[in-house]
C-alpha positions in Angstrom: -40.3 -31.4 -6.2 -40.7 -30.4 -9.9 -42.6 -32.6 -12.4 -43.4 -32.3 -16.1 -46.4 -34.3 -17.3 -47.0 -34.8 -21.0 -45.4 -31.5 -21.9 -45.3 -30.6 -25.6 -44.6 -27.4 -27.4 -45.5 -26.4 -31.0 -44.5 -23.4 -33.0 -46.9 -23.5 -35.9 -46.4 -26.9 -37.6 -43.1 -27.5 -35.9 -43.1 -29.5 -32.7 -40.2 -28.4 -30.5 -41.0 -30.7 -27.6 -43.0 -33.9 -27.6 -44.7 -35.5 -24.6 -42.0 -34.8 -22.0 -42.5 -36.7 -18.7 -39.9 -36.2 -16.0 -39.5 -35.6 -12.3 -36.7 -33.5 -10.8 -35.5 -33.8 -7.1 -32.4 -32.6 -5.3 -29.2 -32.8 -7.3 -27.7 -31.8 -10.7 -29.5 -32.9 -13.9 -27.5 -32.6 -17.0 -29.8 -32.0 -20.0 -27.6 -33.0 -22.9 -28.2 -32.6 -26.6 -27.1 -30.8 -29.8 -28.1 -27.3 -30.7 -31.7 -27.3 -31.8 -32.7 -30.3 -29.8 -35.3 -28.5 -27.7 -33.2 -27.7 -24.6 -33.9 -24.0 -24.5 -37.6 -24.5 -25.1 -37.8 -26.9 -22.2 -35.9 -24.5 -19.9 -38.2 -21.7 -20.8 -41.3 -23.8 -20.0 -39.8 -24.9 -16.7 -39.0 -21.3 -15.9 -42.6 -20.2 -16.6 -41.5 -18.0 -19.5 -43.3 -20.1 -22.1 -46.6 -22.0 -21.8 -46.6 -25.5 -23.1 -49.0 -26.3 -25.9 -50.0 -29.4 -23.9 -49.3 -30.9 -20.5 -48.5 -29.4 -17.1 -45.5 -28.4 -15.0 -46.1 -28.8 -11.2 -44.0 -27.7 -8.2 -44.7 -29.6 -5.0 -47.8 -31.0 -6.5 -49.3 -27.7 -7.7 -49.3 -26.3 -11.3 -46.8 -23.5 -11.6 -49.3 -21.4 -13.6 -51.5 -21.3 -10.5 -48.6 -20.6 -8.1 -47.4 -17.7 -10.2 -45.0 -15.5 -8.1 -44.8 -18.1 -5.3 -43.1 -20.4 -7.9 -41.0 -17.8 -9.5 -39.4 -16.8 -6.2 -38.2 -20.4 -5.9 -36.3 -20.5 -9.2 -33.2 -18.9 -10.5 -32.9 -18.8 -14.3 -29.8 -18.1 -16.4 -30.8 -17.9 -20.1 -28.3 -18.1 -22.9 -28.4 -14.3 -23.3 -28.7 -11.9 -20.5 -29.1 -8.1 -20.9 -27.6 -5.7 -18.4 -27.6 -2.0 -17.8 -24.0 -1.2 -18.8 -23.7 1.8 -16.5 -24.6 -0.3 -13.5 -21.8 -1.7 -11.4 -21.8 -5.4 -10.6 -22.9 -4.6 -7.1 -25.7 -2.4 -8.2 -26.9 -5.0 -10.7 -27.1 -7.6 -8.0 -28.9 -5.3 -5.6 -31.4 -4.6 -8.3 -32.1 -8.3 -9.0 -32.1 -9.0 -5.2 -35.0 -6.6 -4.9 -36.8 -8.2 -7.8 -36.3 -11.6 -6.1 -37.9 -10.4 -2.9 -34.7 -10.5 -0.8 -35.3 -8.7 2.5 -33.7 -5.2 2.5 -31.6 -6.1 5.6 -30.1 -9.1 3.8 -29.4 -7.6 0.4 -25.8 -6.4 1.1 -24.8 -9.7 2.6 -26.3 -11.7 -0.3 -24.6 -9.5 -2.9 -21.2 -9.9 -1.3 -21.7 -13.6 -0.9 -22.6 -14.4 -4.5 -19.9 -12.1 -5.8 -17.4 -14.1 -3.9 -18.9 -17.3 -5.2 -18.2 -16.3 -8.8 -14.9 -14.6 -8.1 -16.0 -11.0 -8.9 -15.6 -9.4 -5.4 -12.8 -7.2 -6.6 -15.0 -6.0 -9.5 -18.0 -5.1 -7.3 -17.8 -1.4 -8.1 -16.8 -1.7 -11.7 -19.4 -0.9 -14.5 -20.8 -3.9 -16.3 -20.0 -2.3 -19.7 -16.3 -2.8 -19.0 -16.7 -6.5 -18.3 -15.4 -9.2 -20.7 -17.8 -11.9 -22.0 -16.7 -14.4 -19.4 -17.1 -11.8 -16.6 -20.6 -11.1 -17.8 -21.4 -14.8 -17.8 -20.1 -15.1 -14.2 -22.2 -12.1 -13.2 -25.2 -13.9 -14.8 -24.5 -16.9 -12.6 -24.4 -14.5 -9.5 -27.8 -13.0 -10.6 -29.2 -16.5 -10.7 -28.0 -17.2 -7.1 -28.7 -13.9 -5.4 -32.3 -14.8 -4.4 -31.1 -18.2 -2.9 -33.6 -20.2 -5.0 -34.4 -23.8 -4.5 -34.3 -24.5 -8.2 -31.5 -23.4 -10.5 -32.1 -23.5 -14.3 -29.1 -22.8 -16.4 -29.1 -22.8 -20.2 -25.5 -23.2 -21.7 -24.0 -21.4 -18.6 -20.4 -22.0 -19.4 -20.4 -20.2 -22.8 -17.5 -17.6 -22.7 -15.8 -19.1 -19.6 -12.2 -20.2 -19.8 -11.0 -23.6 -18.6 -10.2 -22.3 -15.1 -13.6 -20.6 -14.8 -15.4 -23.7 -16.0 -13.7 -25.7 -13.2 -14.7 -23.1 -10.6 -18.2 -23.2 -11.9 -18.5 -27.0 -11.7 -17.1 -26.9 -8.1 -19.7 -24.2 -7.2 -22.6 -26.3 -8.6 -21.4 -29.4 -6.8 -21.6 -27.5 -3.5 -25.0 -25.9 -4.2 -26.5 -29.3 -5.3 -26.5 -30.6 -1.8 -29.8 -28.9 -1.1 -31.0 -27.6 -4.5 -32.4 -28.9 -7.8 -30.1 -27.8 -10.6 -31.0 -28.3 -14.3 -28.0 -27.7 -16.5 -28.6 -27.6 -20.2 -25.6 -28.0 -22.4 -24.1 -29.6 -25.5 -20.7 -29.7 -23.8 -20.2 -33.1 -22.2 -17.4 -32.0 -20.0 -19.6 -29.5 -18.2 -21.6 -32.3 -16.6 -19.4 -35.4 -16.9 -18.0 -35.1 -13.3 -20.9 -33.4 -11.5 -24.3 -34.4 -12.8 -26.3 -36.8 -10.7 -28.5 -37.6 -13.6 -28.1 -37.4 -17.4 -31.0 -36.6 -19.7 -30.6 -37.0 -23.4 -32.8 -34.9 -25.7 -33.0 -35.1 -29.4 -35.5 -33.5 -31.8 -37.8 -32.6 -28.9 -37.9 -36.1 -27.4 -36.3 -37.5 -24.2 -34.4 -40.4 -25.6 -32.6 -41.4 -22.4 -32.7 -40.6 -18.6 -30.2 -42.4 -16.3 -28.0 -41.8 -13.3 -24.6 -40.6 -14.5 -22.8 -43.6 -13.2 -25.2 -45.8 -15.2 -25.0 -43.8 -18.4 -23.7 -46.7 -20.3 -27.1 -48.3 -20.1 -28.4 -45.6 -22.5 -26.5 -47.3 -25.3 -28.7 -50.1 -26.6 -26.4 -51.4 -29.3 -24.6 -54.4 -27.7 -22.4 -54.9 -30.7 -21.2 -51.3 -30.6 -20.7 -51.3 -26.8 -18.9 -54.6 -26.8 -16.0 -53.0 -28.7 -15.3 -50.7 -25.8 -13.5 -51.6 -22.6 -15.7 -49.0 -20.8 -18.5 -46.6 -21.9 -18.0 -42.9 -21.1 -20.6 -40.1 -21.3 -18.7 -38.9 -24.3 -19.3 -42.3 -26.0 -23.0 -42.0 -25.2 -23.1 -38.5 -26.8 -21.3 -39.7 -29.9 -23.5 -42.7 -30.3 -26.8 -40.8 -30.1 -25.9 -37.5 -31.7 -23.3 -38.8 -34.3 -21.0 -36.0 -33.2 -17.9 -35.6 -31.2 -18.5 -34.2 -27.7 -16.8 -31.0 -26.6 
């Protein structure tokens, strides 16, 4: 469905991404790496916000730069920081984004109510966004991502600001949506993807250093002496091995 071929990105002399080759199909892809690894740059390129310095991104066999709006209507992107009109209510905000996403006028009200229920903000539909906590704004951002019913969901650190209960609700929601969508979830928090990702992608210093089905993540550890000391290899072990840091 979505394919990156030889994608690289430079900012002056700094190479943020190097020769990324990967195919995305239906399911949840956990893009895992420390801050500064290149996750956000990759998300912005896939979302058609940034142009790669080299390589191509194709959707259903066609370059997204040529598809333009036809591609953008099929994606829902949640960046790390989302700006809102503080005096808009949650419902008005979603109506606004539904129009931008090309949702039919007759379907907007139903879509707004549906996504508000998904993120547990139905009771706050008529409250102004400027009164929302950080976690509520993050849930509203998730609703904005969903309101156009896109086929591809791209989420950059989506659980920032969510409490443990909200994180669990979010993971359950993604598991349900992944039945017929492609979801790319970028995070440095292992627990966000440990139980739901179909595939795990490790990125470090702009390079893909591992790509495996989550159940087979242990294969990403090449050091047999290190792994032989463990009764079983967890995704947290993989993170610690490659990034020399404790997983969150």
